[in-house]
N, C-alpha and C positions, 0 to 999 in steps of 0.2 A: 382735568380740572385742577386748578392750582389750589393750594392749601391756604385757608384764611389766615392772615398774619396774626390776628388777635388770638387765635387758638394756640399759636406757638408762643406768643407773649405770656399767655396764661400758664403754660408749662414752666417757663423760666421764673415767673413770679411765684408760683406755687413751690417750686424747688427751693427758692431763696427763703420763703416764709417758713417752711418746715425745717430747714437748716437752722434757722434762728431759734425755733421752738425747741428743737432737740438739744441745743446748747444751753437752753435756759434751765435754771435750777427749780423752776416752779411747775414743771410738768410731772404728773403722776405716772406710776408704773404702767397702768393700763393704756393711757394715752401715748406713752413713750413707745410701747410695743406696736401700737397701731400706726403711729407716725413713722416709726422706723421702717416698717414694711412699705409704706407709701413712698418714703424717701428712697428706699432701695430700688423701687420700681422706676422712679423719676431719674435716678442716677444713671440708669441704663440708656436713657434717651436725651439727657440734658446737653451732651456734647453736640449732638445732631441739631438740637433746637437752637443752640447758640450760633453754630455755623450757619444755619438756615437764616437766622435773624440778621446776621452780619453780611449776608451774601451781596446785597445791593451795594453796600459801601465798599466792600472789597473788589467787586466787579468794576465799579467806576474808577477806583484807583489804578487797577491794572489797565483798563481801557485808556486812561489818561497817559500812562507810560507808553503804551503802544502807539498812540496817535501823536506823541511829541516827537517831532522831526529832529530835535536836538540830541535825543538819546542815541547811543551807539547801537549797532546791529545786535550785539550779544545781549544787551539789556532788553531790547524789544523782543528778541527770540525767547528769552527767559520768561518775560511777562506773558507772551502769547501761550507758552506751554503751561504756565500757572493758571491762565484764564480757562484753558481747555479742561484742566483738572478741576478747577473751581466749579465749572458748569456741570461736569460729570458728577461730582460729589453732591452738588445742589439737588440734582434729580434723585440721587440715591437717598439723601437726607429726607427729602420730601416724602418718598415712599415709606421710609421707616417711621416717620412722624404720623403719616396717615394711618398706618396699621396700629400704631400705639394709641391713637385717638379713637379707634373703633370702640363701640360699646362693648364692655366686658360682660361675658356670661358668668354670673356668680356661681353657677353650678359646675363650671369647667373643672374646678379643682377637686370635685367630689368623687367618691367611689361610685360604682354603678350597679344597678340591678338589671340583669340580662334575662329576658323572657323569650323563649322560642316555642312556637306552636305549629304543629302540622296543619296545613291548609287543605286546599282542594287536591285530590289525587289519591285518596285512600292510603293503602299501605306504602306506596311509593313516596307519598308526601311525608309520612312518618319516618321513612328511611332517610329522606333528604334532611328532615329536621335533625336527625341524629348526626348526619354528616356535617351540618352547620355547627352543631354544638362541639363536635370533635375539632373543627377548624378553629373555633374560638378558644378551645382548650390549648391547642398548639400555639396560638398567638400569645396566650397568657404565659405559657412555659418559656417561650422565647424572650418575652419581655420581663420575666420574673415577677409577674403579677400573681396575687393569690386569688384563686377561684374556689368558691365554696358552694356546693349545690344546696339550695334551700328546699326545693320541691322537684320531684321528677315522676312522670307517668309514662311507663313504657308500653310499647305495642308489640305485635308479633315480629319475629325476625330481627330483633335488636333495634327496632325503630323507636321513635319517641313521639308520644302524643303531645307532651308538654314538658318543658324543663325551665325552672327558674333558678338563677344562680346569682351570687354576690361576687363582684370582682373588686379587689382592693389593690391600690398602688398609687402612683403619682399622676395626677391629672387624668384619671381614667375616663371620666365622662367626656372630656374634650376630645378624646381619641376614638371613642366608640359611639358618640351620639348620632352620627350619620348612618348608622347601621339599621335604624328603625324603618320598617316598611316591609313590603312583600318581596321575598326572594324567590325567583322562579327557576326551576331546573328543567332542562330538556335532555333526556337520555333514554336509553333502552333498558327497561327494568329487567331484572333477572328472571321474572316470571313470563316475560314476553317471548313467545315461541317463534314469531314471524319477523323479529328484528325491527319492529316499528318503534319510532321515537315517541315517548309520552311526555306531556308537559304537566308538572306538578308544582306545588308552591308551599312555602312555609312563611309564617310571619315572625318578624323579630321586633321586639320593643326594648329599647335601652332607656332606663330611667335613672336620674341622679339619685343616689342613696341619701335619703333625708335623715337628719338627726332629730332628736326630740326638740331641740331648740328651733328647728326649721318649721316644724308642724306640731301644733298643740292639739292633741286629740282628747276631747272630754269623754269621760266614761258614760255620761248620759246620752251621748251621740252614738253609742255602740250597742249592737245586739249580738250576743255571743251564743251560738248554738254548739252543742257537743254531740258527737255521734261516734260509732265504731268505725275504725279504719277498714277499708275494703281493698282487696287485691284484684288481679285480673279476673274478669268474669263476675265480679261483684261479691266473691266469697269473703267472709270476714277474716281478717288476719290478726285481730286483736280482741281480747275478751273484755276489754274495758273501753269506756267512752273517752278515748284519747284524742280523736280527731276534732278539729275546731273549725267552725265557720264564723267569720267576723263580718258583720254588716255595718257599714258606716251610714247611718240613717239619713243625714242631710244630703250626702252626695249619691247614695245608692250603690256605692262601690262595695263589692263582696269579695272576700278573700277566704279560701279554704286551705287548710294545712293538715296533713295527716302523716307526714313522713316520720315523725318522732314518736316514740312510745309514750312520752310524757306529754300530758295535756298542757302543762305550763310551757314547755319548749315549743309546742305547736302554736300556742297563743303568741309567744314572743316572735316567732318567725312570721306569723300572719300579720302582726302589727307592724313589723319591719317592712313588709311588702306594701301594706296599706298606707303607711306613712309616705313611702316613695311615690305611690300612685296619686295620693292627695297633693303632694308637693308639685308633681308634674302637671296635675290637673289645674292648679292655680297658676303655675308658670305659663301654661298654654293659653289660659284665659287672658292673662296680661299681654302676652305676645300677640294674640289675635286682635286685641284692642289697639295696640301700637301699630300694627301692620295691616290695617283694613284696606289701605290704599295701594298696597303692593303685595305680590305673591312671590315668595322666594322659591327658586328652583331647587334649592338644597333644603329639603325638609328634615326635621329632627324628631318627628313624632307621629306622623300620619301612617297608621298601620295598613291603610288601604292602598297606599301608593306603591306601585311596582317600581322598585329602585334598581334591581340587579337581576341579570339572567346568567345562569351557569349552563353553558351548552357543552355537554360532554363529547358528543360525536365530533365536534369541530375543535374541541380543546380550548374554548375561549370563555372569558368572563366579560360581561358588558355592564357598565354602570350607566343607566339611562339618563341620569340627571346631568352628567357632564359629557355624555357621548364618548366615553372612554372604553375602548375594547382592547383587552390584552389576550394574546394567544398563549397564555401561561396558566391555564386552569389548574393543572396538577400542582404547580408551585403555590398558587393562590390557596388551594384547599389545604396545603401544608402550612399555611400561615406565613409563607416566605416573602411575598410581595404585597402584603396587606398595607404597609406604610406608603407604598407608591400610590395606591388608590386614595388613602386618607389625605395625603399631601395635596393631591389634585382637588379633592372635595373642599379642603380648607382654603385653598387658593381661590376657588370659585366663590365660596361663601364670603371671603374677604372682598373680592371684586364687587359682589352684589352690595355689600355694606358700604364700600367706598363710593359707589354711585349715589348713595343716599346721605353721604357725609356733607353737611352744609357748613 
């Protein structure tokens, strides 16, 4: 599908207008910062837009030289070579412009809240949840992202019932958002005496970390309950009511936090999680309204969707959304080939968006 010329013209016009605004002495500092950012983004694509816009004119000039019998052989050969290069660059420019024109996800630049919960499979599911968390820790270390545990609930044998963590860095959400969903594992548990392969699961949710400016939470919409923290088996691990349960009354979202000894810190952490869940709740509502007529294969929030299988006996990991199977499970669990899967997911998502670009 060819790119509408008017969209390319809009890019060129916008670039010129902002250039004039930035050189004007009448622009205030806030607008200057905003326009500078937009201008910088357009600067990355303007060359391709100009080349794309001039393609037909340049093509006709070269074809005229080639068809003119009065021109010598060397000139015709040179024009033919230039036309081949022009056509090749035209296709490349079109692809770059299409990707640039895709709707931007405003959350892509945000940090992320990572939530992992053991699913079906008992102890083995909690052990797999722990393995997943270790995998994301290794990815963060390799990429020099900051990971901070907000809340953690352990099970027997070093498994995890649930862990919630904050991940900070550059464009974190854009790189982790496709991890949301059901992660399935197939392997022989340590407790299995007959060598049978068991199937267990853990759910992963990745939320954009919302700031206070993104979501305004009114005190009147909150119900805050305090209680004593409890450890494994339900025994009390604190003599004060430091644990906090925050209920957002309009949405019904409930967040409990008890990891800190301070009630204030637990409340801060609970509100941080609540803010991100509310932000994602509103984003999903808007996305659902926009995309009622089509269903994307690449989900970014459905926790009930099985997205990936980790098969240990065969040493393979399969992403079901893009039918990608890699026989490098060990490397994947070490966070070494994570980028390969993310790149393929991003490409698939871009192709889906390009199909809907009018």
